[in-house]
Legacy VTK file of the C-alpha trace (Angstrom):
# vtk DataFile Version 3.0
C-alpha trace
ASCII
DATASET POLYDATA
POINTS 339 float
87.214 -44.318 -45.394
89.058 -47.469 -46.379
92.747 -48.174 -45.587
93.557 -48.011 -49.286
92.211 -44.477 -49.724
94.208 -41.481 -48.893
92.761 -39.178 -46.064
90.934 -36.099 -47.407
92.152 -34.209 -44.303
95.174 -31.729 -43.938
96.666 -30.537 -40.747
93.773 -32.180 -38.733
94.734 -34.213 -35.681
94.410 -37.882 -36.290
92.479 -38.390 -33.092
90.009 -35.802 -34.144
88.997 -37.154 -37.493
86.747 -40.231 -36.259
84.998 -37.697 -33.857
83.980 -35.611 -36.763
81.928 -38.497 -38.429
80.540 -39.817 -35.012
79.147 -36.486 -33.914
81.241 -36.564 -30.694
83.859 -33.733 -31.659
82.197 -31.311 -29.033
81.942 -33.854 -26.150
85.338 -35.759 -26.422
87.888 -33.781 -28.102
90.321 -31.744 -26.101
89.000 -28.257 -25.857
90.102 -24.787 -24.677
89.104 -21.117 -25.278
91.337 -19.323 -27.658
91.662 -16.427 -25.223
93.656 -18.826 -23.016
96.024 -19.416 -25.894
96.604 -15.720 -26.233
97.322 -15.415 -22.477
100.018 -18.101 -22.735
101.465 -16.933 -25.992
101.886 -13.261 -24.885
103.978 -14.408 -21.960
106.350 -16.240 -24.363
106.343 -13.326 -26.789
107.056 -10.848 -23.873
109.974 -12.991 -22.723
111.634 -12.718 -26.262
110.756 -9.094 -27.073
111.167 -6.496 -24.266
109.244 -3.956 -26.328
106.070 -5.876 -25.908
103.648 -4.357 -23.474
100.098 -5.418 -22.394
97.200 -3.098 -21.766
93.948 -4.108 -20.117
90.497 -2.539 -19.567
89.584 -4.330 -16.518
89.405 -7.797 -17.939
92.930 -9.087 -17.276
91.569 -11.913 -15.048
88.958 -12.986 -17.645
91.406 -12.923 -20.582
94.244 -14.316 -18.531
96.725 -11.450 -18.991
97.022 -11.167 -15.170
99.709 -13.785 -15.651
101.700 -11.546 -17.911
101.320 -8.772 -15.262
102.710 -11.061 -12.584
105.658 -11.805 -14.715
106.412 -8.402 -16.294
104.730 -5.919 -13.891
106.582 -2.941 -15.423
105.140 -3.757 -18.768
101.484 -4.283 -17.816
98.919 -1.477 -17.558
95.379 -1.791 -16.441
93.224 1.204 -17.417
89.997 -0.007 -15.765
86.714 0.373 -17.528
88.137 3.055 -19.966
88.487 1.281 -23.384
88.836 4.570 -25.308
91.733 5.819 -22.858
93.450 2.360 -23.250
93.529 2.533 -26.998
94.715 6.196 -27.098
97.482 5.132 -24.761
98.305 2.200 -26.991
98.644 4.396 -29.830
100.949 6.779 -27.936
103.162 3.864 -26.719
103.516 2.578 -30.411
104.983 5.964 -31.441
107.840 5.280 -28.995
108.794 1.856 -30.526
106.770 -0.219 -28.102
104.525 -3.130 -29.294
101.338 -2.666 -27.302
98.689 -5.533 -26.975
95.574 -3.823 -25.930
93.120 -6.320 -24.606
89.367 -6.174 -24.059
86.179 -7.770 -25.259
85.274 -7.697 -28.956
82.182 -5.653 -28.379
84.119 -2.949 -26.612
87.030 -2.947 -29.026
85.025 -2.662 -32.040
82.184 -0.285 -30.939
82.815 1.526 -27.579
86.430 2.615 -28.512
85.917 2.631 -32.334
86.790 6.310 -32.701
90.238 5.747 -31.050
90.803 2.525 -32.792
90.104 4.140 -36.257
91.657 7.676 -35.721
94.481 6.996 -33.317
95.689 3.636 -34.407
94.589 2.632 -38.052
94.834 6.180 -39.599
98.462 6.635 -38.790
98.842 2.844 -39.169
100.531 2.390 -35.795
101.936 -1.059 -34.478
99.185 -1.853 -32.100
97.715 -5.246 -31.602
94.050 -5.343 -30.606
93.371 -8.565 -28.651
89.623 -9.050 -28.538
88.102 -11.889 -26.396
84.445 -12.909 -26.351
83.988 -12.472 -30.095
80.878 -13.447 -31.883
78.125 -15.142 -29.830
80.677 -17.402 -28.110
80.143 -15.533 -24.707
76.619 -17.179 -24.719
75.973 -17.053 -20.985
76.937 -13.389 -20.902
74.109 -12.050 -23.092
73.974 -9.666 -25.845
75.861 -6.634 -24.315
78.940 -8.951 -24.237
78.386 -10.795 -27.416
80.571 -9.286 -30.194
78.708 -10.423 -33.054
79.503 -7.348 -35.271
83.130 -7.100 -34.611
84.573 -8.938 -37.697
82.389 -6.759 -40.065
83.236 -3.478 -38.288
86.955 -4.067 -38.157
87.093 -5.256 -41.839
85.455 -1.932 -42.867
88.421 0.142 -41.218
91.137 1.046 -43.509
94.642 -0.310 -42.819
93.120 -3.175 -40.681
94.272 -6.594 -40.538
91.661 -8.855 -39.153
92.558 -12.449 -37.799
90.146 -15.027 -36.290
91.844 -18.335 -35.765
89.861 -21.635 -35.449
91.424 -23.486 -32.486
94.027 -22.972 -29.650
96.970 -24.059 -31.462
96.426 -21.959 -34.557
95.742 -18.991 -32.232
99.161 -19.342 -30.787
100.487 -19.168 -34.332
98.419 -16.250 -35.258
99.620 -14.267 -32.105
103.354 -14.767 -32.825
102.645 -13.756 -36.535
100.813 -10.714 -35.404
103.687 -9.744 -33.032
105.966 -9.975 -35.830
103.793 -7.919 -38.333
104.369 -4.187 -38.549
101.023 -2.405 -38.234
97.627 -2.675 -36.638
96.273 -6.239 -36.190
92.885 -7.146 -34.851
92.948 -10.608 -33.147
89.453 -12.273 -32.458
89.307 -14.829 -29.643
86.533 -17.001 -28.202
85.246 -16.948 -24.649
84.010 -20.522 -24.431
86.191 -23.639 -25.202
86.519 -24.798 -28.759
87.963 -28.185 -29.957
91.712 -28.575 -30.578
91.427 -29.664 -34.243
94.781 -28.794 -35.978
98.310 -30.219 -35.871
101.358 -28.150 -34.881
102.477 -28.107 -38.498
99.378 -26.002 -39.615
100.928 -23.445 -42.002
99.593 -20.274 -40.461
100.296 -17.092 -42.403
98.650 -13.704 -42.402
96.417 -13.446 -45.414
96.429 -17.157 -46.264
93.510 -19.551 -46.180
94.258 -23.363 -45.716
92.469 -26.327 -47.317
91.882 -28.674 -44.397
89.683 -31.208 -46.254
89.774 -32.058 -49.858
86.460 -32.267 -51.757
85.139 -31.709 -55.351
81.495 -31.046 -54.995
81.184 -27.910 -52.948
83.481 -25.774 -50.846
82.653 -24.579 -47.232
84.788 -21.614 -46.324
84.798 -21.107 -42.486
86.561 -19.122 -39.788
87.139 -19.094 -36.113
84.828 -21.528 -34.064
82.827 -22.479 -37.170
85.634 -24.229 -38.869
85.158 -27.125 -36.438
81.392 -27.270 -37.300
82.283 -27.041 -41.178
84.373 -30.177 -40.769
81.563 -31.835 -38.938
79.167 -30.814 -41.727
81.568 -32.256 -44.315
81.160 -35.689 -42.777
77.482 -35.343 -42.643
77.484 -34.538 -46.200
79.974 -37.396 -47.073
77.338 -39.837 -45.437
74.869 -38.582 -48.279
77.510 -39.019 -51.048
78.499 -35.374 -51.229
82.212 -34.491 -51.294
82.813 -31.225 -49.474
86.036 -29.300 -49.486
86.673 -27.327 -46.331
88.884 -24.172 -46.220
89.868 -22.572 -42.849
90.119 -18.939 -43.431
91.805 -17.488 -40.332
92.522 -14.050 -41.897
89.355 -12.178 -42.954
91.476 -9.289 -44.205
93.465 -9.359 -46.382
91.351 -12.254 -47.807
93.090 -14.974 -49.591
91.496 -14.417 -52.934
93.680 -16.945 -54.952
92.777 -19.916 -52.768
89.045 -18.946 -52.551
88.790 -18.407 -56.319
90.601 -21.632 -57.114
88.248 -23.542 -54.800
85.183 -21.877 -56.197
86.302 -22.678 -59.814
87.027 -26.401 -58.987
83.830 -27.078 -57.024
81.370 -24.810 -58.659
79.422 -24.148 -55.406
80.250 -22.171 -52.121
79.201 -21.836 -48.584
80.492 -19.469 -46.039
80.208 -20.178 -42.290
81.043 -17.458 -39.671
79.988 -16.679 -36.137
79.454 -13.140 -36.891
76.438 -11.081 -38.155
75.587 -12.039 -41.744
76.439 -8.425 -42.990
79.908 -7.366 -43.917
81.920 -10.385 -42.668
83.367 -13.441 -44.293
80.287 -14.154 -46.369
80.199 -10.710 -47.620
83.882 -10.609 -48.510
83.598 -13.913 -50.302
80.432 -12.814 -52.205
82.027 -9.495 -53.196
85.011 -11.527 -54.571
82.955 -13.920 -56.490
80.428 -11.552 -57.973
83.274 -9.476 -59.471
85.300 -12.530 -60.710
83.414 -15.704 -60.785
79.632 -15.598 -60.262
78.299 -19.045 -59.089
75.910 -20.413 -56.594
76.661 -19.357 -53.034
75.107 -19.385 -49.533
76.108 -17.699 -46.393
75.878 -18.926 -42.730
75.919 -16.177 -40.116
73.852 -14.476 -37.511
70.813 -12.968 -39.239
69.347 -9.523 -38.503
68.854 -10.297 -34.763
70.537 -10.100 -31.485
71.204 -13.413 -29.733
69.992 -14.385 -26.348
71.870 -15.806 -23.287
72.348 -19.430 -23.200
74.854 -22.328 -23.614
77.154 -21.688 -26.459
76.507 -24.650 -28.584
72.728 -24.380 -28.012
72.886 -20.796 -29.286
74.881 -21.849 -32.327
72.098 -24.298 -33.225
69.222 -21.902 -32.515
70.677 -19.250 -34.679
71.463 -21.564 -37.526
75.246 -21.658 -37.210
75.923 -25.340 -36.226
76.960 -28.280 -38.426
73.489 -29.463 -39.654
72.694 -25.878 -40.755
75.985 -25.729 -42.754
75.399 -29.134 -44.337
71.868 -28.002 -45.252
73.133 -24.914 -46.842
75.689 -27.044 -48.947
72.901 -29.381 -50.124
70.845 -26.243 -51.140
73.590 -24.523 -53.035
74.317 -27.782 -54.861
70.818 -27.695 -56.185
71.562 -24.437 -57.954
74.819 -25.647 -59.627
LINES 1 340
339 0 1 2 3 4 5 6 7 8 9 10 11 12 13 14 15 16 17 18 19 20 21 22 23 24 25 26 27 28 29 30 31 32 33 34 35 36 37 38 39 40 41 42 43 44 45 46 47 48 49 50 51 52 53 54 55 56 57 58 59 60 61 62 63 64 65 66 67 68 69 70 71 72 73 74 75 76 77 78 79 80 81 82 83 84 85 86 87 88 89 90 91 92 93 94 95 96 97 98 99 100 101 102 103 104 105 106 107 108 109 110 111 112 113 114 115 116 117 118 119 120 121 122 123 124 125 126 127 128 129 130 131 132 133 134 135 136 137 138 139 140 141 142 143 144 145 146 147 148 149 150 151 152 153 154 155 156 157 158 159 160 161 162 163 164 165 166 167 168 169 170 171 172 173 174 175 176 177 178 179 180 181 182 183 184 185 186 187 188 189 190 191 192 193 194 195 196 197 198 199 200 201 202 203 204 205 206 207 208 209 210 211 212 213 214 215 216 217 218 219 220 221 222 223 224 225 226 227 228 229 230 231 232 233 234 235 236 237 238 239 240 241 242 243 244 245 246 247 248 249 250 251 252 253 254 255 256 257 258 259 260 261 262 263 264 265 266 267 268 269 270 271 272 273 274 275 276 277 278 279 280 281 282 283 284 285 286 287 288 289 290 291 292 293 294 295 296 297 298 299 300 301 302 303 304 305 306 307 308 309 310 311 312 313 314 315 316 317 318 319 320 321 322 323 324 325 326 327 328 329 330 331 332 333 334 335 336 337 338
């Protein structure tokens, strides 16, 4: 990029941009798990609003909400390994005007306690926030029992759900504050492992809105949570081959920002989606449903295929299961051939 050309990037930290092209984003950028952003943000929110309470299912040390408990002991409740009871209690608390943040791992929130989440929280549309850490295959070393690779698909299917999966630590903080102010159930999806800090503080987070973070005219890559960083790296890999890729960060899976996605699809004519989630029912499915009903065009989805992942280092697992930047770039090249 010459000094005379405007940057194609929006809301991306200036120090991060050269790391995207050099391939050093995951080794040199500042990183933090988004669960840590939640732990810090909930203390700030709790200090501002005395109705905020935090419920845990024996993971307060892992998620970091033990710090909230130390500061507001009368507003912190640890239910032990009893997720169903925790969510039922959260529903009851919400009926009294409290704003419960119920915390556990994604695999337990979306599956073990789905009955209570669906029937006690979403059916009456109660004001409960589900704070789900260890989402996707980001808890690589913990193995399949703790990898919540289905959580986004499951929660998207529940009526009255709002599903948010922010890409980096700072946008996670914005998402948590937005969720606290929103009246109704919200599912917040966080990473176990550190992810790069890629966005500037002026990122315009809004529930239900996707944000164009890189301009491009040839193909659009729509990504969410930890794969947004990989999508930006993929865009630089494509740029080296003369392919101009737009990148959209889609932190809200539901409600989907149909306007932004349709406009990008119309302007580029080719779409790739990228998510650290099973390929069925998540972001790729949502975008495909939107396009097939409104604007059929070439599209390819990146996600975990019909398999469980093994234990291993987080970045190695992303590469093995086809989720890393080279795979996203290859999908973009493939979909361009179908334009």
